[in-house]
SERO-4910 file (N, C-alpha, C, O; in steps of 0.05 Angstrom, whole numbers):
BEGIN
 pado doro    nc1    nc2    nc3   cac1   cac2   cac3    cc1    cc2    cc3    oc1    oc2    oc3
  Met    A   -373    529     62   -363    507     79   -375    480     71   -360    460     72
  Ala    A   -400    480     64   -413    455     56   -399    442     32   -397    418     30
  Asp    A   -389    459     13   -375    449    -11   -347    439     -4   -336    422    -18
  Leu    A   -336    450     17   -308    442     24   -307    416     40   -287    402     39
  Leu    A   -328    409     54   -328    385     71   -324    359     54   -308    343     63
  Pro    A   -337    356     32   -331    332     16   -302    330      7   -291    309      6
  Leu    A   -291    353      0   -262    354     -7   -245    346     16   -225    331     13
  Phe    A   -251    356     40   -236    348     64   -236    318     68   -216    306     73
  Phe    A   -260    307     66   -263    278     72   -250    261     50   -239    240     56
  Val    A   -251    270     25   -237    255      4   -207    256      9   -193    236      5
  Phe    A   -197    279     17   -168    282     24   -161    264     47   -141    250     46
  Ala    A   -177    264     69   -171    248     92   -172    218     85   -155    203     95
  Met    A   -191    210     69   -193    182     61   -169    174     44   -157    153     48
  Gly    A   -162    191     25   -139    185      8   -113    184     24    -96    167     19
  Leu    A   -110    202     43    -86    203     60    -84    177     77    -63    165     79
  Ala    A   -107    168     88   -107    144    104    -99    120     88    -83    103     96
  Leu    A   -110    118     64   -105     94     47    -76     95     36    -63     75     33
  Phe    A    -66    119     31    -38    122     22    -19    113     44      0     98     39
  Ile    A    -24    122     68     -6    115     91     -8     84     95     12     71    102
  Tyr    A    -32     73     91    -35     44     94    -17     30     74     -3     10     81
  Val    A    -17     39     49     -1     25     28     28     26     35     42      5     33
  Ile    A     39     49     43     68     51     47     77     38     73    100     31     77
  Leu    A     58     35     93     65     22    118     58     -8    118     75    -25    122
  Asp    A     33    -14    115     25    -42    115     36    -56     90     39    -80     90
  Gly    A     42    -41     69     54    -53     45     80    -67     51     85    -88     40
  Tyr    A     97    -55     69    123    -68     74    119    -94     90    134   -113     86
  Asp    A    100    -94    109     97   -119    124     83   -141    108     88   -165    112
  Leu    A     66   -133     89     56   -153     70     78   -163     52     80   -187     46
  Gly    A     96   -145     43    118   -154     27    137   -173     42    147   -192     30
  Ile    A    142   -167     67    159   -185     83    145   -212     86    159   -233     85
  Gly    A    119   -213     89    105   -238     90    108   -254     64    111   -279     65
  Ile    A    107   -241     41    111   -254     16    139   -265     13    143   -286      1
  Leu    A    159   -251     24    187   -259     22    194   -281     42    216   -293     40
  Leu    A    177   -287     61    184   -304     83    194   -332     74    213   -342     86
  Pro    A    182   -345     54    192   -372     47    221   -372     36    233   -393     35
  Leu    A    231   -348     28    258   -347     16    280   -346     37    303   -348     31
  Ala    A    273   -344     63    292   -341     84    296   -367    100    279   -385     99
  Asp    A    318   -370    114    321   -393    132    306   -388    158    295   -366    162
  Glu    A    306   -407    176    289   -406    199    296   -382    217    278   -368    227
  Ala    A    322   -378    222    330   -356    240    323   -329    227    314   -311    241
  Gln    A    326   -327    201    320   -303    187    289   -297    187    281   -274    187
  Lys    A    274   -319    186    245   -315    187    236   -303    214    219   -285    214
  Asp    A    249   -312    236    243   -299    261    251   -270    261    236   -253    272
  Ala    A    273   -263    250    282   -235    248    263   -219    231    258   -196    238
  Met    A    254   -230    209    235   -216    192    209   -210    206    197   -188    203
  Ile    A    199   -229    222    175   -225    237    180   -204    259    163   -187    264
  Ala    A    204   -204    271    210   -184    291    211   -156    279    206   -137    293
  Ala    A    219   -155    253    221   -128    240    194   -115    236    193    -91    233
  Ile    A    173   -131    236    146   -119    233    128   -121    258    107   -109    259
  Gly    A    137   -137    277    121   -143    300    109   -119    315     85   -119    321
  Pro    A    126    -98    321    114    -76    337     96    -57    320     82    -41    332
  Phe    A     96    -60    294     84    -40    277     58    -48    263     42    -31    256
  Trp    A     54    -74    258     35    -81    238      6    -76    247    -11    -70    230
  Asp    A      0    -77    273    -27    -71    282    -32    -41    277    -54    -33    269
  Ala    A    -13    -24    283    -16      5    278    -19     10    248    -34     28    241
  Asn    A     -4     -4    232     -6      0    203    -34     -5    192    -44     10    176
  Glu    A    -47    -27    202    -73    -34    192    -95    -15    201   -117    -15    190
  Thr    A    -89      0    222   -109     20    231   -116     40    209   -139     49    208
  Trp    A    -97     46    192   -102     65    170   -122     54    150   -137     70    138
  Leu    A   -122     28    146   -142     17    128   -170     19    140   -189     26    126
  Val    A   -172     14    166   -198     17    180   -207     46    178   -231     51    173
  Leu    A   -189     65    182   -197     93    181   -206    101    153   -227    114    150
  Gly    A   -192     92    132   -200     99    105   -227     89     97   -243    103     86
  Val    A   -232     63    103   -258     51     97   -280     64    115   -302     67    105
  Gly    A   -273     70    139   -293     83    157   -301    110    147   -325    117    148
  Ile    A   -282    126    136   -289    152    125   -307    149    100   -326    164     97
  Leu    A   -301    129     84   -318    123     60   -346    117     69   -365    126     57
  Leu    A   -349    102     91   -376     95    100   -391    118    111   -415    122    104
  Val    A   -379    135    128   -394    156    141   -397    181    124   -416    196    127
  Ala    A   -377    187    107   -377    211     92   -389    208     64   -401    226     53
  Phe    A   -386    184     52   -397    178     25   -412    152     25   -404    133     12
  Pro    A   -435    151     40   -449    126     43   -459    113     17   -459     89     14
  Gln    A   -467    130     -2   -477    119    -28   -454    105    -43   -457     83    -53
  Ala    A   -431    118    -43   -408    106    -56   -399     81    -42   -391     61    -54
  His    A   -400     81    -15   -392     58      1   -408     34     -7   -397     12    -10
  Gly    A   -435     38     -9   -452     15    -17   -445      4    -44   -445    -21    -48
  Ile    A   -441     21    -63   -435     12    -91   -407     -1    -92   -405    -23   -104
  Val    A   -387     11    -80   -360      0    -81   -358    -27    -68   -348    -46    -80
  Leu    A   -368    -29    -43   -365    -55    -29   -383    -76    -40   -377   -100    -39
  Thr    A   -406    -69    -52   -423    -89    -66   -408    -99    -91   -408   -124    -95
  Ser    A   -396    -81   -106   -382    -90   -130   -357   -106   -124   -349   -123   -140
  Leu    A   -344   -100   -102   -319   -112    -95   -322   -132    -72   -303   -137    -56
  Tyr    A   -346   -143    -69   -351   -161    -46   -332   -184    -45   -321   -189    -23
  Leu    A   -326   -198    -67   -309   -221    -66   -280   -214    -59   -268   -225    -41
  Pro    A   -267   -194    -73   -240   -187    -66   -237   -176    -38   -217   -180    -24
  Val    A   -258   -161    -29   -257   -151     -1   -257   -174     19   -243   -174     38
  Thr    A   -275   -193     13   -276   -217     31   -250   -232     31   -240   -240     52
  Leu    A   -238   -236      8   -212   -250      6   -191   -234     21   -174   -246     34
  Met    A   -191   -208     18   -171   -191     32   -173   -195     62   -154   -198     76
  Leu    A   -198   -193     72   -202   -196    101   -194   -224    111   -182   -227    132
  Met    A   -200   -244     95   -191   -271    102   -161   -273    103   -150   -286    121
  Gly    A   -148   -260     83   -119   -260     83   -107   -246    107    -88   -255    120
  Leu    A   -119   -223    115   -109   -208    138   -114   -223    164    -97   -222    182
  Ile    A   -137   -236    166   -143   -252    190   -123   -276    191   -113   -282    213
  Leu    A   -118   -289    169   -100   -311    168    -72   -302    177    -58   -316    191
  Arg    A    -63   -279    168    -38   -268    177    -36   -264    207    -17   -271    220
  Gly    A    -58   -253    218    -59   -248    247    -57   -273    263    -43   -275    283
  Val    A    -72   -293    254    -71   -319    268    -44   -332    266    -32   -342    286
  Ala    A    -33   -332    241     -7   -344    237     15   -330    252     34   -343    262
  Phe    A     13   -304    255     34   -288    269     36   -298    298     58   -301    308
  Asp    A     14   -303    311     14   -312    339     21   -341    342     35   -349    360
  Phe    A     11   -358    323     13   -387    327     39   -398    315     45   -422    321
  Arg    A     54   -383    300     78   -395    287     98   -404    308    114   -422    302
  Val    A     98   -393    332    116   -401    353    100   -415    375    109   -435    386
  Lys    A     77   -404    382     62   -414    405     51   -442    401     46   -456    420
  Ala    A     47   -449    376     36   -476    370     58   -498    371     52   -521    369
  Gly    A     83   -490    375    105   -509    377    122   -509    352    114   -502    330
  Asp    A    147   -518    356    167   -518    334    158   -536    311    165   -530    288
  Asp    A    145   -558    318    137   -577    297    116   -566    278    112   -576    256
  Lys    A    102   -545    287     81   -533    270     90   -506    258     75   -492    244
  Arg    A    115   -498    264    123   -471    255    123   -468    225    115   -448    215
  Ala    A    132   -489    211    133   -487    181    105   -483    170    101   -468    151
  Leu    A     85   -497    182     57   -493    173     48   -465    176     36   -453    158
  Trp    A     53   -453    200     44   -426    204     59   -405    188     49   -384    181
  Asn    A     85   -411    183    100   -393    165     88   -393    138     85   -372    125
  Asn    A     80   -416    128     68   -418    101     41   -404    101     34   -392     81
  Leu    A     26   -406    123      0   -393    124      3   -362    126    -13   -347    115
  Phe    A     24   -354    139     30   -325    140     37   -315    112     27   -294    104
  Phe    A     53   -330     97     59   -324     70     33   -323     53     28   -305     37
  Ala    A     16   -344     56     -8   -345     40    -27   -322     46    -38   -310     28
  Gly    A    -30   -315     72    -47   -292     79    -36   -266     67    -52   -250     58
  Ser    A    -10   -263     68      2   -238     57     -3   -236     27    -10   -215     16
  Leu    A      1   -259     13     -2   -259    -17    -31   -255    -24    -37   -240    -43
  Ile    A    -50   -268    -10    -78   -265    -16    -87   -236    -12   -101   -225    -28
  Ala    A    -79   -224     10    -86   -196     16    -75   -178     -5    -89   -159    -14
  Ser    A    -50   -182    -13    -37   -165    -33    -51   -167    -60    -58   -146    -73
  Leu    A    -56   -191    -69    -70   -195    -95    -98   -183    -94   -107   -171   -114
  Ser    A   -112   -187    -72   -139   -176    -70   -139   -146    -71   -156   -134    -84
  Gln    A   -120   -133    -57   -119   -104    -57   -113    -94    -85   -124    -74    -94
  Gly    A    -95   -108    -99    -89   -100   -127   -113   -102   -145   -118    -84   -161
  Trp    A   -128   -123   -142   -153   -127   -158   -173   -104   -152   -185    -93   -170
  Met    A   -176    -97   -126   -195    -76   -118   -187    -49   -131   -204    -35   -140
  Val    A   -161    -43   -130   -152    -18   -141   -157    -17   -171   -166      3   -182
  Gly    A   -150    -39   -185   -155    -41   -214   -184    -38   -221   -191    -24   -240
  Ala    A   -201    -52   -207   -230    -50   -212   -240    -22   -207   -257    -12   -221
  Tyr    A   -230    -10   -186   -239     17   -179   -231     38   -200   -247     55   -207
  Ile    A   -207     35   -211   -197     54   -231   -215     53   -256   -219     73   -269
  Thr    A   -225     29   -263   -242     26   -287   -271     33   -282   -288     28   -299
  Gly    A   -277     44   -258   -305     51   -252   -322     27   -245   -346     28   -249
  Leu    A   -309      6   -234   -323    -18   -226   -338    -31   -250   -360    -42   -247
  Gly    A   -325    -30   -273   -337    -41   -297   -337    -71   -297   -323    -84   -282
  Asn    A   -355    -83   -314   -358   -112   -315   -348   -124   -342   -354   -147   -348
  Ser    A   -334   -108   -358   -325   -117   -384   -300   -135   -381   -287   -134   -360
  Gly    A   -294   -149   -402   -270   -166   -402   -245   -149   -399   -226   -157   -385
  Leu    A   -245   -125   -411   -222   -107   -409   -218    -98   -381   -195    -96   -371
  Ser    A   -240    -92   -367   -239    -84   -339   -227   -106   -321   -210   -100   -304
  Tyr    A   -236   -130   -326   -225   -152   -310   -196   -157   -316   -180   -163   -298
  Leu    A   -188   -154   -341   -160   -157   -349   -143   -136   -336   -121   -142   -326
  Phe    A   -152   -111   -335   -137    -90   -322   -135    -95   -292   -114    -90   -280
  Ala    A   -157   -104   -280   -156   -110   -251   -136   -132   -245   -122   -131   -225
  Ala    A   -135   -152   -263   -115   -173   -259    -87   -163   -261    -69   -172   -247
  Leu    A    -83   -143   -280    -56   -131   -283    -47   -117   -258    -25   -119   -249
  Ile    A    -66   -101   -246    -59    -87   -221    -55   -108   -198    -37   -104   -182
  Ala    A    -70   -129   -198    -67   -149   -177    -39   -161   -178    -28   -167   -157
  Ile    A    -29   -165   -202     -1   -176   -204     19   -155   -197     40   -162   -186
  Ser    A     13   -130   -202     33   -108   -197     36   -102   -167     58    -96   -158
  Met    A     14   -104   -152     15    -96   -124     35   -113   -108     50   -101    -92
  Pro    A     36   -139   -110     56   -154    -95     85   -146   -102    102   -146    -84
  Ala    A     90   -138   -127    117   -130   -135    125   -105   -119    147   -102   -110
  Leu    A    106    -86   -117    111    -61   -101    115    -68    -72    134    -58    -59
  Tyr    A     98    -85    -61    100    -92    -33    126   -107    -27    138   -103     -6
  Ile    A    135   -124    -45    161   -138    -41    184   -118    -40    202   -121    -24
  Met    A    183    -97    -57    203    -77    -56    202    -61    -30    223    -56    -18
  Leu    A    178    -54    -21    175    -41      5    185    -58     28    199    -49     46
  Gly    A    178    -85     27    188   -103     48    218   -105     48    230   -106     69
  Ser    A    230   -107     24    259   -109     23    272    -84     34    292    -85     48
  Ala    A    261    -61     27    272    -35     36    269    -33     67    288    -23     80
  Trp    A    247    -43     78    244    -42    107    264    -60    121    275    -53    142
  Leu    A    270    -83    109    291   -101    120    318    -88    119    335    -92    136
  Leu    A    323    -72     98    348    -57     97    350    -36    119    372    -31    129
  Val    A    327    -25    127    327     -6    149    331    -20    176    346     -9    192
  Lys    A    319    -43    180    317    -55    206    338    -77    212    343    -84    235
  Thr    A    351    -88    191    368   -111    196    397   -105    190    404    -84    180
  Gln    A    414   -125    195    442   -123    189    453   -151    184    439   -171    189
  Gly    A    477   -153    174    490   -179    170    478   -194    146    472   -182    126
  Ala    A    475   -220    150    466   -238    128    438   -231    118    434   -231     94
  Leu    A    420   -224    136    393   -218    127    393   -191    112    378   -188     93
  Phe    A    409   -172    120    411   -147    105    421   -153     77    409   -142     58
  Gln    A    441   -169     74    451   -176     47    430   -190     30    428   -186      6
  Arg    A    415   -208     44    394   -222     29    372   -203     21    361   -206     -1
  Ala    A    365   -184     38    344   -164     31    353   -148      7    337   -141    -10
  Gln    A    378   -141      6    389   -126    -16    386   -143    -42    379   -132    -63
  Ala    A    392   -168    -40    389   -186    -63    360   -188    -72    355   -188    -96
  Trp    A    342   -190    -53    314   -191    -60    305   -165    -74    290   -166    -93
  Ala    A    314   -143    -64    307   -117    -76    318   -116   -104    304   -106   -122
  Arg    A    342   -126   -109    353   -125   -136    337   -143   -155    334   -136   -178
  Met    A    326   -165   -144    310   -182   -161    283   -170   -167    272   -174   -189
  Ala    A    272   -155   -148    244   -145   -151    243   -118   -165    221   -111   -174
  Val    A    265   -103   -166    263    -76   -175    255    -74   -205    240    -57   -212
  Leu    A    265    -92   -221    257    -92   -250    228   -101   -254    214    -87   -268
  Pro    A    219   -124   -242    191   -131   -244    172   -109   -235    151   -104   -247
  Met    A    180    -95   -213    163    -73   -203    161    -51   -224    139    -41   -229
  Ala    A    183    -44   -236    183    -23   -257    167    -31   -281    151    -15   -291
  Ile    A    170    -56   -290    155    -65   -313    125    -65   -307    109    -56   -323
  Ala    A    118    -74   -283     90    -75   -275     78    -47   -274     56    -42   -284
  Leu    A     92    -28   -262     82     -1   -259     80     13   -287     62     28   -292
  Leu    A    100      7   -304     99     18   -331     75      8   -347     62     23   -360
  Leu    A     70    -18   -345     47    -30   -359     21    -18   -348      3    -13   -364
  Val    A     20    -14   -322     -4     -3   -311     -8     26   -321    -31     34   -327
  Ser    A     14     41   -322     12     69   -332      3     70   -361    -12     88   -369
  Ile    A     12     51   -377      4     50   -405    -25     41   -408    -40     52   -424
  Ala    A    -33     21   -391    -60     10   -394    -82     28   -383   -104     27   -393
  Thr    A    -75     44   -363    -96     60   -350   -111     78   -369   -136     77   -369
  Pro    A    -98     94   -386   -114    111   -405   -127     94   -426   -146    103   -439
  Leu    A   -117     70   -432   -129     53   -452   -156     42   -443   -174     37   -460
  Val    A   -159     37   -417   -184     25   -407   -204     47   -400   -228     41   -395
  Ser    A   -196     72   -399   -215     94   -392   -210    118   -410   -188    130   -408
  Gln    A   -228    125   -426   -226    148   -443   -226    174   -427   -213    193   -434
  Leu    A   -241    173   -405   -241    197   -388   -214    204   -377   -205    227   -376
  Ile    A   -199    183   -368   -172    187   -358   -153    195   -380   -136    213   -377
  Ala    A   -156    183   -404   -139    190   -427   -142    219   -434   -123    233   -440
  Asp    A   -167    229   -434   -172    257   -441   -159    276   -421   -150    297   -429
  Lys    A   -158    268   -396   -146    285   -376   -116    287   -378   -104    308   -373
  Trp    A   -103    265   -387    -74    263   -387    -62    271   -413    -39    281   -414
  Phe    A    -76    268   -435    -64    271   -461    -76    294   -478    -78    292   -502
  Thr    A    -85    314   -464    -94    339   -478    -77    362   -467    -69    362   -444
  Leu    A    -72    382   -483    -57    405   -475    -75    426   -463    -98    429   -472
  Pro    A    -66    441   -443    -39    440   -431    -36    420   -408    -15    419   -395
  Asn    A    -57    403   -404    -55    385   -381    -31    367   -382    -17    363   -362
  Gly    A    -25    356   -406     -3    337   -409     24    349   -400     40    336   -388
  Ile    A     28    375   -406     53    388   -398     53    393   -368     74    388   -355
  Gly    A     31    401   -357     30    406   -328     33    381   -311     42    383   -288
  Leu    A     27    358   -323     28    333   -308     55    319   -311     60    299   -298
  Leu    A     73    330   -327    100    318   -331    115    313   -305    130    293   -304
  Pro    A    114    330   -285    129    325   -260    122    298   -247    139    286   -234
  Ile    A     98    287   -252     91    262   -239    107    239   -251    120    225   -235
  Pro    A    107    234   -277    123    212   -288    153    218   -285    169    199   -281
  Leu    A    161    243   -288    190    249   -286    200    244   -257    222    234   -254
  Ser    A    185    252   -237    193    247   -210    194    217   -204    212    208   -190
  Ser    A    175    202   -214    175    173   -210    200    161   -223    213    143   -212
  Ala    A    206    169   -248    229    158   -262    255    165   -247    273    149   -245
  Leu    A    257    190   -237    281    198   -222    284    181   -196    306    172   -190
  Ala    A    262    178   -182    263    162   -157    271    133   -163    286    121   -148
  Tyr    A    261    122   -185    268     95   -193    298     93   -200    312     74   -193
  Ala    A    308    114   -214    337    114   -221    354    115   -196    375    102   -195
  Val    A    346    130   -176    361    132   -151    360    104   -137    381     96   -126
  Ile    A    337     91   -137    336     64   -125    356     45   -139    371     31   -125
  Leu    A    357     45   -165    376     29   -180    404     35   -171    421     18   -167
  Trp    A    410     61   -170    437     70   -163    444     60   -135    467     52   -130
  Leu    A    425     62   -116    430     54    -89    434     24    -86    452     15    -71
  Leu    A    418      9   -100    419    -20    -97    445    -33   -107    452    -55    -99
  Phe    A    460    -18   -123    485    -29   -134    509    -13   -126    529    -12   -140
  Arg    A    507     -2   -102    530     13    -90    550     -7    -78    542    -29    -71
  Pro    A    575      1    -74    595    -16    -61    589    -19    -31    573     -4    -20
  Ala    A    602    -38    -19    595    -46      9    599    -23     29    582    -21     47
  Asp    A    620     -7     26    624     15     45    602     35     45    596     47     66
  Phe    A    590     40     22    567     58     20    542     46     32    527     59     46
  Val    A    538     20     26    514      6     34    512      5     65    490      5     76
  Glu    A    535      4     78    535      1    107    527     27    122    523     26    146
  His    A    523     49    108    515     74    120    487     71    132    470     58    120
  Trp    A    482     83    155    457     79    169    433     89    153    411     78    157
  Ala    A    437    108    136    415    120    121    408    105     95    389    112     81
  Tyr    A    424     85     89    421     71     63    392     60     59    379     65     39
  Gly    A    383     44     78    356     33     76    334     54     75    315     51     60
  Trp    A    338     75     91    318     96     90    316    110     63    295    118     55
  Leu    A    339    113     50    339    126     24    324    109      3    309    120    -13
  Val    A    328     83      4    314     65    -14    284     67     -8    267     69    -27
  Tyr    A    277     65     17    249     66     25    236     93     17    213     94      8
  Ala    A    251    115     21    240    142     15    235    144    -15    215    157    -23
  Cys    A    252    133    -32    247    134    -61    222    119    -68    207    127    -86
  Leu    A    217     96    -55    193     81    -60    168     97    -52    148     96    -65
  Val    A    171    111    -29    149    128    -20    143    150    -40    120    157    -45
  Ile    A    164    162    -52    160    182    -72    144    171    -96    126    184   -107
  Ile    A    151    147   -105    137    134   -127    108    130   -119     90    135   -136
  Cys    A    103    122    -95     75    118    -85     60    145    -84     36    146    -91
  Ile    A     74    166    -76     61    193    -75     53    202   -103     31    211   -107
  Met    A     72    198   -122     66    206   -150     42    190   -161     25    201   -176
  Ala    A     42    164   -155     20    147   -164     -7    156   -152    -27    156   -165
  Thr    A     -6    164   -126    -30    173   -113    -40    199   -125    -64    203   -129
  Leu    A    -22    218   -130    -29    243   -142    -41    239   -170    -60    252   -177
  Gly    A    -28    221   -185    -38    215   -212    -66    203   -211    -83    210   -228
  Leu    A    -71    185   -192    -97    172   -190   -118    193   -181   -140    193   -191
  Ala    A   -111    210   -162   -129    231   -153   -137    249   -176   -161    256   -179
  Tyr    A   -117    258   -191   -123    275   -214   -141    261   -234   -159    273   -246
  Ser    A   -135    235   -239   -151    220   -259   -180    218   -252   -197    218   -269
  Leu    A   -185    215   -226   -213    210   -217   -229    235   -211   -253    235   -216
  Tyr    A   -216    256   -201   -231    279   -192   -247    292   -215   -237    294   -238
  Pro    A   -272    300   -210   -286    301   -184   -302    276   -177   -318    276   -158
  Asp    A   -298    255   -192   -314    230   -187   -302    215   -163   -278    216   -159
  Ile    A   -319    202   -149   -310    183   -129   -313    155   -139   -299    137   -131
  Ile    A   -331    151   -159   -332    127   -175   -332    136   -204   -351    149   -213
  Leu    A   -311    130   -218   -307    141   -245   -331    136   -263   -340    114   -268
  Gly    A   -341    159   -274   -363    158   -293   -390    152   -281   -409    150   -296
  Gln    A   -391    149   -255   -417    142   -242   -426    163   -222   -450    170   -222
  Met    A   -408    173   -206   -417    190   -183   -394    208   -174   -371    199   -171
  Thr    A   -400    234   -170   -380    252   -161   -379    252   -130   -397    240   -117
  Ile    A   -359    264   -119   -357    264    -90   -379    280    -78   -388    275    -55
  Tyr    A   -390    300    -92   -411    316    -82   -438    301    -83   -455    305    -65
  Glu    A   -442    285   -103   -466    269   -104   -466    247    -84   -487    239    -73
  Ala    A   -443    236    -77   -441    214    -59   -440    222    -30   -444    206    -12
  Ala    A   -434    248    -25   -430    258      2   -456    256     19   -478    259      8
  Ala    A   -452    252     45   -475    253     63   -485    282     66   -473    300     54
  Ser    A   -506    285     80   -517    312     83   -497    330     97   -480    321    113
  Pro    A   -499    357     92   -480    375    105   -480    373    135   -459    376    148
  Glu    A   -503    369    147   -505    366    176   -489    342    186   -475    343    206
  Ser    A   -492    320    171   -478    295    179   -448    299    176   -432    291    193
  Leu    A   -440    312    154   -411    316    149   -399    334    170   -377    330    179
  Ala    A   -415    355    178   -405    374    199   -401    359    225   -381    364    239
  Phe    A   -419    340    231   -416    325    256   -392    307    255   -376    305    274
  Val    A   -389    292    233   -367    273    230   -340    288    228   -320    277    236
  Phe    A   -341    313    217   -316    329    215   -303    332    242   -278    330    244
  Val    A   -319    337    263   -308    341    289   -293    316    298   -270    318    309
  Gly    A   -305    293    295   -292    268    303   -267    262    287   -247    252    297
  Thr    A   -268    269    260   -245    263    243   -221    280    250   -199    270    250
  Val    A   -226    306    255   -203    323    261   -191    317    289   -168    326    295
  Ile    A   -205    302    305   -194    292    330   -179    265    326   -157    261    335
  Thr    A   -193    247    311   -183    220    308   -158    219    290   -139    205    297
  Leu    A   -159    233    268   -137    231    249   -110    240    261    -90    225    258
  Pro    A   -108    262    275    -82    269    287    -74    250    309    -50    245    313
  Leu    A    -94    238    324    -87    220    345    -75    194    333    -55    184    344
  Ile    A    -86    184    312    -75    160    299    -48    166    288    -29    149    290
  Leu    A    -45    189    275    -19    197    265      2    199    287     24    190    284
  Ala    A     -6    212    309     13    215    332     20    187    343     43    182    350
  Tyr    A      1    170    345      6    143    356     25    128    337     43    114    347
  Thr    A     21    130    311     38    117    292     67    127    294     86    112    295
  Val    A     70    154    296     97    166    298    110    156    324    134    151    325
  Tyr    A     94    155    346    104    147    372    115    118    371    137    112    381
  Val    A     99    100    359    107     72    357    133     69    341    151     54    349
  Tyr    A    135     84    319    159     82    303    184     94    316    206     85    312
  Arg    A    179    114    333    202    126    348    211    107    370    235    104    375
  Val    A    192     95    384    199     77    406    215     53    396    234     44    409
  Phe    A    206     42    373    219     18    363    237     24    339    240      8    321
  Ser    A    249     47    339    268     55    318    294     40    322    299     28    342
  Gly    A    311     41    301    337     28    302    335     -1    292    314    -11    284
  Lys    A    358    -15    293    360    -42    284    345    -60    303    343    -55    327
  Leu    A    334    -82    292    317   -100    308    334   -116    327    358   -120    324
  Glu    A    320   -125    348    332   -143    368    320   -171    365    303   -176    348
  Thr    A    329   -189    382    320   -217    380    290   -219    385    280   -206    404
  Leu    A    276   -234    369    247   -238    372    241   -252    398    253   -272    405
  Asn    A    221   -242    413    213   -253    438    183   -254    440    170   -233    437
  Tyr    A    172   -277    446    143   -280    448    133   -281    477    109   -285    481
  Asp    A    151   -276    496    143   -277    524    127   -252    531    119   -249    554
***
């Protein structure tokens, strides 16, 4: 049991962060897209994320919390190494929260300012998260190559979030904004693919440990479903985005685009998990070395198996209550 607890907590942490990416990713993407819309459409875009975004960010808190209580040694190393991007991410998320409330409550004459700040907070948070992922994959290295790779991921992350945001608008909107969201998705789909492809090529180049895992037999053959599934999901996205109007108007259209993006995220998560295991910090520390004492893990396990299903149930409940196409934004 003592050996299984670190595995459980790594799975729970990975699940929380994965859910955060696919949920909070779309509202960060919508924030980045905000300057491209007219004033009425901006209100509709905010309405599309309004009921959900607080629940979405809960998953980030849960993931970081698990890292702190279950892997305290890794927590100290990771957050120390990523102090600046973590600080920038938090500033971006705080700026988004303030701008979300004040964009209307501060008056119409200040709305453009708060819209721009909402965009800035979304972009800062997205770039920071990308940098953190890139730095983490390289084992928190300090070389020029590590920094270059982190910058590559930082640029890639907003492209993914813009696609998720466009897909969510396809789910929640109709009319002119729906058509504009489809146009945004068509513009972003190729940059997203190029960015993800470059990341896939660069990852084994910056880490020999990862290269050995992916490009030795029989591992390489067994791992083929990951890139093949991603390529298939991307092909379906392309097919969907260029369908005729009668097909596009089907209620499931937006969900199909969003589901394909989720599949790509799942494959990326599985690939990253395989690349890192059993390390929690590549080349520095395994999950077993970083884990808290068995007694501490057993105690935290009880809280986690209660908290995780409750947060999941709350998230499902919120999405069920506010399902369907959005209604007029109301701040009363």
